C-alpha positions as CSV (number, residue, x, y, z in Angstrom):
1,X,-0.1,0.0,0.0
2,X,1.1,3.5,-0.8
3,X,0.5,4.6,2.8
4,X,2.5,1.8,4.3
5,X,5.6,2.7,2.2
6,X,5.3,6.5,3.4
7,X,5.3,5.3,7.0
8,X,8.2,2.8,6.8
9,X,11.0,5.4,7.5
10,X,11.4,6.0,11.1
11,X,13.9,8.8,10.9
12,X,12.5,12.3,12.3
13,X,9.9,10.6,14.3
14,X,7.9,13.5,16.0
15,X,4.7,13.8,17.7
16,X,2.4,15.8,15.6
17,X,-1.4,16.0,16.0
18,X,-4.3,14.0,17.1
19,X,-6.9,11.5,15.1
20,X,-10.1,10.9,17.0
21,X,-13.9,10.1,16.9
22,X,-15.8,12.3,19.2
23,X,-18.3,10.5,21.8
24,X,-21.4,9.3,20.1
25,X,-25.0,7.7,20.8
26,X,-26.6,5.2,18.9
27,X,-30.0,3.4,19.0
28,X,-29.8,-0.4,19.3
29,X,-30.7,-2.0,15.9
30,X,-29.7,1.3,13.9
31,X,-27.0,2.7,12.1
32,X,-25.2,6.3,12.6
33,X,-22.5,8.0,10.6
34,X,-19.8,9.8,12.5
35,X,-16.7,11.7,11.5
36,X,-12.9,10.7,12.1
37,X,-11.2,14.0,12.8
38,X,-7.6,14.9,11.9
39,X,-6.2,17.7,14.1
40,X,-2.6,17.8,12.5
41,X,-0.1,20.4,13.5
42,X,2.2,19.6,10.7
43,X,1.4,19.4,6.7
44,X,0.5,15.6,6.7
45,X,0.7,13.3,3.6
46,X,-1.3,10.5,4.9
47,X,-2.5,8.7,7.9
48,X,-3.0,5.2,9.4
49,X,-4.6,4.1,12.8
50,X,-6.1,1.0,14.3
51,X,-9.8,0.9,15.3
52,X,-11.2,-1.6,18.0
53,X,-14.9,-1.6,18.2
54,X,-16.9,-2.7,21.3
55,X,-18.8,-5.9,21.2
56,X,-22.3,-5.4,19.3
57,X,-21.0,-2.6,17.1
58,X,-20.0,-3.2,13.4
59,X,-18.8,-1.2,10.4
60,X,-21.5,-0.7,7.7
61,X,-19.5,1.7,5.5
62,X,-16.8,4.2,5.3
63,X,-15.7,7.1,2.9
64,X,-13.7,10.2,2.8
65,X,-15.4,13.6,3.5
66,X,-15.4,16.5,1.0
67,X,-12.5,18.0,2.7
68,X,-10.2,15.0,2.3
69,X,-11.6,14.5,-1.3
70,X,-10.2,18.2,-2.1
71,X,-6.9,16.6,-1.5
72,X,-7.6,13.6,-3.6
73,X,-7.5,11.1,-0.6
74,X,-8.5,7.6,-0.6
75,X,-9.4,5.4,2.2
76,X,-9.3,1.6,3.0
77,X,-10.1,-0.5,6.0
78,X,-8.9,-3.8,6.8
79,X,-10.1,-6.3,9.5
80,X,-8.1,-8.7,11.0
81,X,-9.8,-12.4,11.7
82,X,-7.5,-13.0,14.8
83,X,-8.2,-9.5,16.4
84,X,-11.0,-7.5,17.0
85,X,-9.7,-4.4,15.3
86,X,-9.5,-2.8,12.0
87,X,-6.5,-1.0,10.2
88,X,-7.7,2.1,8.4
89,X,-5.4,4.1,6.0
90,X,-6.0,7.4,4.3
91,X,-3.5,8.2,1.6
92,X,-3.1,10.6,-1.4
93,X,-3.5,9.5,-5.0
94,X,-1.1,12.4,-6.1
95,X,1.9,14.0,-4.4
96,X,0.0,16.3,-2.0
97,X,-0.1,17.3,1.9
98,X,-2.9,18.2,4.0
99,X,-2.0,21.3,5.8
100,X,-2.2,21.9,9.5
101,X,-5.9,22.0,10.3
102,X,-8.5,20.2,12.5
103,X,-11.1,18.8,9.9
104,X,-13.2,15.8,9.3
105,X,-11.4,13.6,7.0
106,X,-13.3,10.1,7.2
107,X,-17.0,9.2,7.7
108,X,-17.6,5.9,9.4
109,X,-21.2,4.4,9.5
110,X,-21.6,2.1,12.4
111,X,-24.4,-0.5,13.1
112,X,-25.4,-1.4,16.6
113,X,-26.9,-5.0,17.0
114,X,-30.2,-5.5,18.7
115,X,-29.0,-6.2,22.1
116,X,-26.1,-3.5,22.0
117,X,-25.8,-1.7,25.3
118,X,-22.6,0.8,24.6
119,X,-19.0,0.3,25.1
120,X,-15.6,1.8,24.1
121,X,-14.4,2.4,20.7
122,X,-10.6,2.8,20.7
123,X,-8.6,4.8,18.2
124,X,-4.8,3.9,18.7
125,X,-1.4,3.2,17.1
126,X,-2.0,6.5,15.0
127,X,0.7,7.7,12.3
128,X,1.0,10.1,9.8
129,X,3.7,11.0,7.1
130,X,5.3,14.0,6.1
131,X,5.9,15.1,2.5
132,X,9.2,13.8,2.7
133,X,8.3,10.5,4.0
134,X,9.1,11.0,7.7
135,X,7.0,9.3,10.3
136,X,4.8,11.1,12.5
137,X,3.4,9.7,15.6
138,X,-0.1,11.0,16.5
139,X,-2.4,10.7,19.5
140,X,-5.6,8.7,19.6
141,X,-8.7,8.5,22.0
142,X,-11.1,6.2,23.6
143,X,-14.6,7.1,22.2
144,X,-17.5,6.4,24.6
145,X,-20.2,5.0,22.4
146,X,-23.4,5.0,24.3
147,X,-27.1,4.1,23.9
148,X,-30.1,6.3,25.0
149,X,-31.1,5.5,28.5
150,X,-34.9,4.9,27.3
151,X,-33.6,1.9,25.2
152,X,-32.7,0.1,28.5
153,X,-35.9,0.5,30.3
154,X,-38.5,-2.2,30.2
155,X,-38.2,-5.5,28.2
156,X,-34.9,-5.7,26.8
157,X,-34.8,-5.4,22.8
158,X,-33.6,-8.8,22.4
159,X,-36.4,-10.4,24.5
160,X,-39.5,-8.6,22.8
161,X,-42.4,-10.9,21.8
162,X,-42.8,-11.5,18.1
163,X,-46.2,-12.7,18.1
164,X,-49.2,-13.7,20.3
165,X,-51.7,-16.6,19.4
166,X,-54.8,-17.4,21.4
167,X,-56.6,-20.7,21.8
168,X,-59.7,-22.1,23.8
169,X,-59.2,-24.5,26.4
170,X,-59.8,-27.3,23.3
171,X,-56.7,-26.1,21.8
172,X,-58.9,-24.2,19.0
173,X,-57.2,-21.1,17.5
174,X,-59.1,-17.9,18.4
175,X,-58.7,-14.6,16.4
176,X,-59.3,-12.8,19.7
177,X,-59.3,-13.9,23.3
178,X,-62.6,-11.9,23.8
179,X,-64.7,-14.7,22.2
180,X,-64.2,-16.7,25.4
181,X,-64.2,-16.2,29.1
182,X,-60.9,-18.3,29.5
183,X,-58.1,-18.3,26.6
184,X,-54.7,-19.6,26.5
185,X,-52.2,-17.2,25.1
186,X,-49.1,-18.5,23.3
187,X,-46.3,-15.8,22.9
188,X,-43.5,-16.7,20.6
189,X,-40.2,-14.7,21.4
190,X,-37.3,-13.2,19.3
191,X,-35.0,-16.0,20.5
192,X,-37.4,-18.8,19.6
193,X,-38.8,-19.7,23.0
194,X,-42.5,-20.2,23.5
195,X,-44.6,-19.5,26.6
196,X,-48.2,-20.2,27.3
197,X,-50.5,-18.7,30.0
198,X,-54.0,-19.0,30.8
199,X,-55.9,-15.6,31.0
200,X,-59.3,-14.7,32.0
201,X,-61.3,-12.0,29.9
202,X,-64.1,-9.9,31.2
203,X,-67.4,-10.6,29.6
């Protein structure tokens, strides 16, 4: 990869800048798009960093922003089967540097599983490269990914009933429990369990 070649040289290694994702909130079983922010104090030719996701959060998509597109940047994201992390690289398609600034450079779309309860997303092992191929070490952050408190109240999202069926005491299906003074309610849950309950209806 182009950026890997840029980052091979360790000469002139310096601390310069910050790569981070701000804390964000996501509903279980939904997708949000959040930016990766580059706050570089030196002109930067390209960047790479590792991304570790909390359990239940996955990457749905990623792309460069209009800002990084203006410098003809491209982005790649590689997952590792033996580790719960991704290697992200943003590199130029022509000889150019991003000037010192604080800008959104990559957009990630994250999807939360139905039972996602939040966790820490780590941005770590951050690197950059100068125009003369010197490596730049950058700071990363731990991002707090939370879910709205309202989504944690009541029946957990992974235990909601999918369907209720009603039967009379002879096992004959009923369209509504109101057609009998006593009915059996059979509930099928999202994890495949079924529970039956005798219920009395008012007449």
